[in-house]
C-alpha positions as semicolon CSV with decimal commas, in nm:
position;residue;x (nm);y (nm);z (nm)
1;M;-2,881;2,078;-5,671
2;L;-2,519;2,043;-5,567
3;G;-2,394;2,032;-5,918
4;L;-2,080;1,858;-6,031
5;F;-1,841;2,077;-5,831
6;G;-2,062;2,050;-5,521
7;T;-2,060;1,673;-5,558
8;L;-1,682;1,687;-5,602
9;N;-1,654;1,875;-5,270
10;L;-1,883;1,618;-5,110
11;G;-1,646;1,342;-5,222
12;A;-1,344;1,532;-5,091
13;R;-1,506;1,577;-4,749
14;S;-1,596;1,209;-4,746
15;L;-1,234;1,117;-4,818
16;Q;-1,119;1,333;-4,525
17;T;-1,383;1,180;-4,297
18;Q;-1,292;0,821;-4,381
19;Q;-0,921;0,901;-4,355
20;M;-0,976;1,039;-4,005
21;G;-1,155;0,716;-3,915
22;V;-0,855;0,513;-4,032
23;E;-0,616;0,736;-3,835
24;V;-0,816;0,703;-3,512
25;A;-0,843;0,325;-3,551
26;G;-0,467;0,315;-3,609
27;H;-0,409;0,524;-3,297
28;N;-0,622;0,281;-3,097
29;L;-0,429;-0,018;-3,231
30;A;-0,098;0,152;-3,149
31;N;-0,213;0,178;-2,786
32;V;-0,360;-0,172;-2,758
33;N;-0,099;-0,264;-2,493
34;N;-0,117;0,068;-2,309
35;P;-0,312;-0,002;-1,986
36;N;-0,369;0,369;-1,927
37;Y;-0,531;0,435;-2,265
38;S;-0,903;0,459;-2,331
39;R;-1,014;0,394;-2,685
40;Q;-1,135;0,675;-2,909
41;R;-1,406;0,702;-3,171
42;V;-1,465;0,950;-3,451
43;Q;-1,798;1,126;-3,419
44;I;-1,937;1,170;-3,768
45;E;-2,234;1,395;-3,849
46;S;-2,404;1,499;-4,168
47;S;-2,272;1,817;-4,325
48;L;-2,491;2,124;-4,351
49;A;-2,782;2,051;-4,586
50;I;-2,893;2,298;-4,850
51;P;-3,246;2,376;-4,975
52;V;-3,314;2,255;-5,326
53;S;-3,636;2,358;-5,498
54;P;-3,867;2,189;-5,557
55;I;-3,742;1,867;-5,399
56;G;-3,668;2,006;-5,051
57;V;-3,340;1,982;-4,861
58;Q;-3,039;1,800;-5,001
59;G;-2,748;1,660;-4,797
60;T;-2,388;1,759;-4,864
61;G;-2,205;1,459;-4,716
62;A;-2,049;1,413;-4,372
63;D;-1,784;1,567;-4,147
64;V;-1,592;1,455;-3,838
65;V;-1,711;1,686;-3,561
66;A;-1,516;1,531;-3,274
67;I;-1,286;1,251;-3,163
68;R;-1,471;1,111;-2,865
69;Q;-1,303;0,924;-2,582
70;I;-1,486;0,617;-2,450
71;R;-1,462;0,675;-2,076
72;D;-1,696;0,626;-1,780
73;Q;-1,621;0,891;-1,519
74;I;-1,820;0,713;-1,247
75;L;-1,623;0,394;-1,304
76;D;-1,295;0,589;-1,298
77;D;-1,390;0,744;-0,965
78;Q;-1,477;0,400;-0,822
79;I;-1,141;0,263;-0,930
80;T;-0,962;0,563;-0,782
81;S;-1,133;0,496;-0,449
82;E;-1,060;0,121;-0,454
83;V;-0,697;0,176;-0,554
84;S;-0,660;0,395;-0,246
85;L;-0,791;0,118;-0,020
86;S;-0,559;-0,131;-0,188
87;G;-0,263;0,099;-0,127
88;S;-0,345;0,119;0,243
89;L;-0,377;-0,258;0,281
90;A;-0,061;-0,327;0,079
91;S;0,153;-0,101;0,297
92;A;0,000;-0,243;0,617
93;Q;0,057;-0,597;0,491
94;K;0,422;-0,527;0,411
95;A;0,486;-0,363;0,750
96;L;0,329;-0,654;0,941
97;Q;0,530;-0,907;0,740
98;Y;0,848;-0,720;0,830
99;A;0,745;-0,716;1,197
100;Q;0,682;-1,090;1,196
101;A;1,020;-1,152;1,035
102;N;1,189;-0,932;1,294
103;L;1,051;-1,149;1,575
104;G;1,254;-1,442;1,451
105;Q;0,953;-1,667;1,515
106;R;0,747;-1,859;1,261
107;I;0,378;-1,844;1,347
108;D;0,181;-2,160;1,272
109;R;-0,191;-2,087;1,303
110;H;-0,437;-2,375;1,348
111;S;-0,813;-2,378;1,322
112;A;-0,970;-2,279;1,650
113;G;-1,237;-2,057;1,792
114;A;-1,192;-1,684;1,815
115;N;-1,136;-1,705;2,190
116;A;-0,859;-1,960;2,157
117;A;-0,608;-1,744;1,974
118;A;-0,320;-1,825;2,203
119;S;-0,376;-2,200;2,206
120;A;-0,425;-2,200;1,829
121;T;-0,075;-2,066;1,768
122;S;0,254;-2,247;1,785
123;L;0,586;-2,066;1,764
124;S;0,908;-2,192;1,622
125;G;1,246;-2,051;1,533
126;E;1,616;-2,130;1,564
127;F;1,629;-1,938;1,891
128;G;1,361;-1,683;1,953
129;V;1,226;-1,521;2,266
130;A;0,990;-1,814;2,321
131;E;1,279;-2,063;2,318
132;G;1,487;-1,827;2,532
133;I;1,221;-1,806;2,805
134;N;1,186;-2,185;2,817
135;A;1,563;-2,237;2,824
136;L;1,607;-1,986;3,109
137;F;1,356;-2,145;3,344
138;N;1,463;-2,497;3,251
139;S;1,812;-2,396;3,359
140;F;1,680;-2,269;3,694
141;Q;1,516;-2,610;3,734
142;S;1,844;-2,786;3,652
143;I;2,025;-2,585;3,920
144;A;1,752;-2,677;4,167
145;V;1,838;-3,041;4,093
146;S;2,216;-2,984;4,117
147;P;2,269;-2,665;4,318
148;R;2,646;-2,714;4,357
149;D;2,714;-2,790;3,988
150;T;2,899;-2,492;3,833
151;T;2,847;-2,636;3,486
152;E;2,470;-2,597;3,522
153;R;2,526;-2,244;3,646
154;T;2,737;-2,167;3,341
155;V;2,463;-2,305;3,115
156;L;2,207;-2,091;3,301
157;L;2,409;-1,776;3,249
158;E;2,462;-1,853;2,880
159;N;2,088;-1,905;2,836
160;A;2,019;-1,582;3,024
161;K;2,261;-1,392;2,802
162;A;2,104;-1,545;2,492
163;L;1,755;-1,442;2,606
164;S;1,874;-1,090;2,689
165;A;2,044;-1,063;2,352
166;K;1,729;-1,185;2,176
167;F;1,515;-0,927;2,357
168;Q;1,762;-0,651;2,269
169;Q;1,793;-0,769;1,911
170;T;1,416;-0,789;1,863
171;D;1,363;-0,444;2,014
172;A;1,640;-0,298;1,796
173;R;1,489;-0,459;1,486
174;L;1,147;-0,318;1,566
175;G;1,310;0,021;1,621
176;R;1,478;-0,001;1,282
177;L;1,147;-0,109;1,130
178;R;0,986;0,205;1,270
179;T;1,263;0,413;1,112
180;T;1,214;0,229;0,782
181;L;0,840;0,300;0,791
182;D;0,910;0,666;0,866
183;D;1,143;0,679;0,565
184;S;0,876;0,509;0,353
185;L;0,624;0,770;0,467
186;R;0,859;1,052;0,372
187;A;0,917;0,891;0,032
188;D;0,540;0,869;-0,022
189;V;0,508;1,238;0,069
190;S;0,772;1,336;-0,187
191;E;0,611;1,122;-0,456
192;A;0,266;1,262;-0,378
193;N;0,392;1,619;-0,411
194;L;0,540;1,540;-0,754
195;L;0,206;1,392;-0,861
196;L;0,021;1,704;-0,742
197;T;0,251;1,914;-0,960
198;D;0,201;1,680;-1,256
199;I;-0,177;1,693;-1,220
200;A;-0,177;2,073;-1,208
201;L;0,046;2,091;-1,518
202;L;-0,179;1,848;-1,704
203;N;-0,484;2,052;-1,603
204;N;-0,318;2,354;-1,761
205;E;-0,212;2,164;-2,075
206;I;-0,559;2,017;-2,119
207;A;-0,727;2,357;-2,078
208;N;-0,492;2,523;-2,327
209;A;-0,523;2,242;-2,582
210;E;-0,900;2,233;-2,566
211;I;-0,936;2,611;-2,588
212;R;-0,691;2,627;-2,878
213;N;-0,826;2,334;-3,076
214;G;-1,188;2,331;-2,965
215;G;-1,191;1,955;-2,899
216;A;-1,114;1,722;-2,612
217;A;-0,745;1,653;-2,532
218;N;-0,808;1,282;-2,493
219;D;-0,452;1,158;-2,456
220;L;-0,372;1,424;-2,196
221;R;-0,687;1,329;-2,006
222;D;-0,565;0,967;-2,002
223;K;-0,234;1,079;-1,853
224;R;-0,413;1,285;-1,590
225;Q;-0,631;0,991;-1,487
226;T;-0,319;0,777;-1,450
227;K;-0,160;1,038;-1,225
228;L;-0,478;1,060;-1,018
229;E;-0,479;0,685;-0,959
230;E;-0,109;0,689;-0,867
231;L;-0,184;0,963;-0,615
232;A;-0,481;0,764;-0,481
233;K;-0,246;0,474;-0,401
234;L;-0,066;0,710;-0,164
235;A;-0,357;0,902;-0,005
236;N;-0,733;0,923;-0,013
237;V;-0,831;1,181;-0,274
238;T;-1,160;1,338;-0,374
239;V;-1,190;1,462;-0,732
240;T;-1,437;1,729;-0,841
241;R;-1,495;1,874;-1,188
242;D;-1,670;2,194;-1,287
243;S;-1,887;2,242;-1,595
244;D;-1,579;2,318;-1,808
245;G;-1,404;2,002;-1,697
246;V;-1,156;2,184;-1,471
247;L;-1,043;1,931;-1,213
248;S;-0,975;1,982;-0,841
249;V;-0,816;1,736;-0,599
250;A;-0,874;1,733;-0,223
251;V;-0,758;1,521;0,069
252;G;-1,034;1,526;0,328
253;T;-1,147;1,888;0,347
254;T;-0,816;2,027;0,219
255;T;-0,803;2,124;-0,149
256;M;-0,461;2,032;-0,286
257;V;-0,502;2,120;-0,657
258;S;-0,748;2,352;-0,826
259;G;-0,710;2,382;-1,201
260;K;-0,350;2,469;-1,285
261;N;-0,266;2,571;-0,927
262;V;-0,120;2,357;-0,648
263;L;-0,281;2,512;-0,340
264;E;-0,136;2,274;-0,081
265;T;0,132;2,006;-0,058
266;F;0,206;1,717;0,175
267;Q;0,464;1,753;0,451
268;A;0,598;1,488;0,690
269;Y;0,654;1,628;1,040
270;D;0,737;1,514;1,391
271;A;0,418;1,532;1,597
272;G;0,618;1,469;1,916
273;G;0,810;1,176;2,054
274;G;0,943;1,088;1,710
275;Q;0,595;1,019;1,568
276;I;0,608;1,118;1,201
277;L;0,272;1,227;1,061
278;V;0,154;1,417;0,753
279;R;0,016;1,770;0,733
280;G;-0,038;2,044;0,479
281;A;0,290;2,226;0,418
282;T;0,120;2,564;0,373
283;S;-0,152;2,548;0,637
284;G;0,040;2,338;0,888
285;S;-0,283;2,150;0,961
286;P;-0,280;1,767;0,986
287;L;-0,435;1,599;0,683
288;S;-0,718;1,351;0,730
289;L;-0,571;1,032;0,582
290;T;-0,820;0,746;0,569
291;S;-0,669;0,528;0,296
292;G;-0,366;0,505;0,071
293;S;-0,020;0,378;0,160
294;M;0,049;0,676;0,389
295;H;-0,251;0,581;0,601
296;G;-0,157;0,212;0,599
297;T;0,198;0,291;0,709
298;I;0,095;0,525;0,990
299;S;-0,189;0,310;1,125
300;T;0,021;-0,008;1,130
301;R;0,331;0,161;1,270
302;D;0,138;0,327;1,552
303;G;-0,101;0,034;1,597
304;S;0,004;-0,330;1,577
305;I;0,380;-0,270;1,559
306;A;0,387;-0,013;1,840
307;T;0,175;-0,247;2,054
308;L;0,407;-0,537;1,977
309;R;0,714;-0,344;2,086
310;S;0,542;-0,213;2,398
311;D;0,427;-0,563;2,496
312;L;0,776;-0,708;2,448
313;N;0,920;-0,434;2,669
314;A;0,657;-0,507;2,934
315;L;0,742;-0,877;2,922
316;A;1,117;-0,817;2,947
317;A;1,069;-0,568;3,233
318;L;0,865;-0,818;3,432
319;V;1,110;-1,103;3,370
320;I;1,389;-0,875;3,498
321;S;1,201;-0,757;3,806
322;E;1,053;-1,095;3,903
323;V;1,378;-1,290;3,867
324;N;1,577;-1,017;4,044
325;A;1,327;-1,001;4,330
326;V;1,376;-1,372;4,403
327;H;1,747;-1,397;4,319
328;S;1,846;-1,105;4,541
329;T;1,712;-1,292;4,849
330;G;1,926;-1,602;4,784
331;F;2,284;-1,694;4,866
332;S;2,566;-1,791;4,633
333;L;2,815;-2,076;4,675
334;T;3,045;-1,816;4,838
335;G;2,773;-1,695;5,076
336;A;2,716;-1,365;4,893
337;T;2,364;-1,224;4,874
338;G;2,168;-0,919;4,753
339;A;2,288;-0,925;4,391
340;N;2,053;-0,886;4,097
341;F;2,053;-1,152;3,828
342;F;1,955;-0,926;3,538
343;T;2,053;-0,568;3,456
344;G;1,851;-0,313;3,261
345;T;1,487;-0,212;3,270
346;D;1,326;-0,351;2,951
347;A;1,396;-0,527;2,622
348;S;1,613;-0,246;2,492
349;N;1,883;-0,278;2,758
350;M;1,826;-0,615;2,925
351;G;2,147;-0,790;3,026
352;V;2,301;-1,029;3,280
353;N;2,498;-0,916;3,585
354;T;2,862;-0,928;3,472
355;A;2,975;-1,032;3,818
356;L;2,778;-1,355;3,775
357;T;2,901;-1,424;3,423
358;T;3,258;-1,375;3,543
359;N;3,206;-1,612;3,838
360;P;2,909;-1,853;3,806
361;Q;2,948;-1,946;4,175
362;L;2,790;-1,609;4,257
363;V;2,450;-1,722;4,126
364;Q;2,230;-1,703;4,438
365;A;2,038;-2,031;4,429
366;S;2,038;-2,118;4,801
367;G;1,786;-2,001;5,056
368;V;2,021;-2,064;5,347
369;A;2,344;-1,870;5,387
370;A;2,545;-2,155;5,534
371;N;2,410;-2,428;5,307
372;A;2,549;-2,412;4,953
373;G;2,353;-2,724;4,858
374;D;2,016;-2,571;4,937
375;N;1,794;-2,513;4,631
376;Q;1,502;-2,309;4,768
377;V;1,574;-1,992;4,569
378;A;1,653;-2,188;4,253
379;L;1,315;-2,362;4,284
380;Q;1,139;-2,032;4,340
381;M;1,298;-1,888;4,023
382;A;1,208;-2,203;3,828
383;Q;0,849;-2,177;3,952
384;L;0,823;-1,826;3,809
385;A;0,773;-1,994;3,471
386;D;0,432;-2,121;3,583
387;K;0,333;-1,817;3,784
388;R;0,048;-1,603;3,650
389;H;0,143;-1,237;3,664
390;A;-0,107;-0,959;3,715
391;G;0,110;-0,729;3,501
392;L;0,073;-0,974;3,212
393;A;-0,307;-1,002;3,217
394;D;-0,286;-1,294;3,463
395;Q;-0,076;-1,504;3,226
396;T;0,260;-1,677;3,251
397;F;0,564;-1,539;3,071
398;S;0,531;-1,793;2,788
399;Q;0,155;-1,754;2,759
400;Y;0,189;-1,379;2,739
401;F;0,455;-1,397;2,470
402;N;0,243;-1,645;2,276
403;R;-0,049;-1,405;2,297
404;V;0,167;-1,111;2,184
405;V;0,289;-1,300;1,879
406;S;-0,055;-1,444;1,816
407;N;-0,204;-1,094;1,809
408;L;0,051;-0,993;1,548
409;G;-0,022;-1,308;1,349
410;Q;-0,395;-1,241;1,367
411;S;-0,344;-0,882;1,251
412;L;-0,141;-1,007;0,956
413;A;-0,396;-1,279;0,877
414;N;-0,681;-1,024;0,887
415;T;-0,488;-0,784;0,664
416;N;-0,405;-1,063;0,420
417;G;-0,771;-1,158;0,400
418;Q;-0,880;-0,799;0,346
419;A;-0,611;-0,748;0,083
420;E;-0,724;-1,057;-0,108
421;T;-1,086;-0,942;-0,101
422;Q;-0,986;-0,592;-0,202
423;Q;-0,781;-0,726;-0,492
424;V;-1,084;-0,915;-0,620
425;V;-1,293;-0,596;-0,612
426;E;-1,022;-0,391;-0,781
427;D;-0,962;-0,654;-1,049
428;M;-1,335;-0,674;-1,120
429;L;-1,359;-0,297;-1,170
430;L;-1,045;-0,293;-1,386
431;R;-1,184;-0,570;-1,605
432;Q;-1,512;-0,381;-1,631
433;R;-1,326;-0,066;-1,737
434;D;-1,110;-0,260;-1,979
435;S;-1,417;-0,413;-2,144
436;L;-1,566;-0,065;-2,183
437;M;-1,262;0,151;-2,254
438;G;-0,994;-0,093;-2,363
439;V;-0,891;-0,146;-2,723
440;S;-1,029;-0,453;-2,901
441;I;-0,805;-0,563;-3,189
442;D;-1,095;-0,735;-3,363
443;E;-1,315;-0,428;-3,339
444;E;-1,043;-0,192;-3,459
445;M;-0,956;-0,419;-3,752
446;S;-1,322;-0,423;-3,845
447;D;-1,330;-0,043;-3,830
448;L;-1,017;-0,023;-4,045
449;I;-1,180;-0,235;-4,315
450;R;-1,502;-0,036;-4,290
451;F;-1,327;0,302;-4,323
452;Q;-1,098;0,168;-4,595
453;K;-1,395;0,054;-4,805
454;A;-1,569;0,385;-4,742
455;Y;-1,254;0,569;-4,850
456;Q;-1,240;0,365;-5,171
457;A;-1,607;0,441;-5,238
458;S;-1,547;0,813;-5,175
459;A;-1,259;0,806;-5,419
460;R;-1,494;0,643;-5,666
461;I;-1,731;0,940;-5,628
462;I;-1,451;1,177;-5,724
463;T;-1,352;0,955;-6,018
464;T;-1,711;0,947;-6,138
465;V;-1,749;1,326;-6,113
466;D;-1,420;1,364;-6,298
467;E;-1,554;1,150;-6,581
468;M;-1,876;1,352;-6,585
469;L;-1,681;1,677;-6,607
470;E;-1,478;1,532;-6,892
471;T;-1,804;1,449;-7,069
472;V;-1,934;1,803;-7,021
473;L;-1,611;1,950;-7,157
474;T;-1,632;1,720;-7,458
475;L;-1,982;1,849;-7,539
476;K;-1,845;2,204;-7,579
477;R;-1,577;2,111;-7,831
């Protein structure tokens, strides 16, 4: 039998066990509003039993053998993967929104078939490229109606300057957007490297704490999972764990962190032509980025936005060359010929011949040298608006621009749709994790009452044994 002193020890252990239960429930309640915390539970087991003859084996109470963290590693890994996809879509979405704003055009999309993208899009703005193209060729038409009117020529030149300025402004904005995205990429690289260091330090702290104390470092593991998910927002990561729980982080086939060591870091570098990409700083090898905000930034910058800028330059170059080709064959009111209407080669440097802006009479609208009232060349330039150009996929200037903007709008619409769907998936997984790992106030309050009552009962055991000891001592007097 345990005897009175053995029973007294049993009561003392029970007090410690129930007190630990209260402390853990209190710790859970303290973290009820901490989204990165997973609830903990005391694992209670029976103390070592002793043989008692002739009745058999007698129990000696209970002990807390561990504080167990309620966490589903598979669910955590799923969330890490989905967070990475969300990061990629969010950065792509933001970049495309900036690009659309830089166009200075509002895109109104209407319901239509997939093959009617251009016709299903209307463009509007105070004065965008679309309005500039229409104004330019309307002015050529006005001169064809009144070829001697210098006022119409002045209006034409003002519209041409406005269109040139809009092309230059749009190209400059897209150039600045590219620089902004490069800066964002570099910022992501710096943040990712800090997270790699944090994860390695936490690996070391967790290992030391668990070796020293013999139990799981639950709070440190929560912090590490938070850092992993923050890193996943920036780049696709693969997490592996060995039998001792030592964690390694890889991007593609490149191991970045192994245990307490950072084996590789991210580095932004110029891959040529100003294209900023990401590689391993130690190996110098490009990293395989398939998700995360770094991937979203790079893919959108070098995809939709680069295509948009290239298409605008192609449009501006063809407007310059086509108008100049016709204008140079005409004659001005002074009889001059051979002058170009536009200067420059593309959207970045498009301008209007300063000789014309200084003297509108030099606009070459006539097809006959001795006849200032002739309008043949003015008509030919006006008709360019309806001409289908092989260099623009057999489309007119306006149709091509509509298609360019429509493609951007479609890319943004697709990204928005994917981001919404992705958010639903991520939210579902987060709710699932919260229901499993999150703190329930009702449940913790119930545990507090349960452990409190058990503590009171354990104290009653000690009080009872104390009274029994007093009785025994009284018998010997």
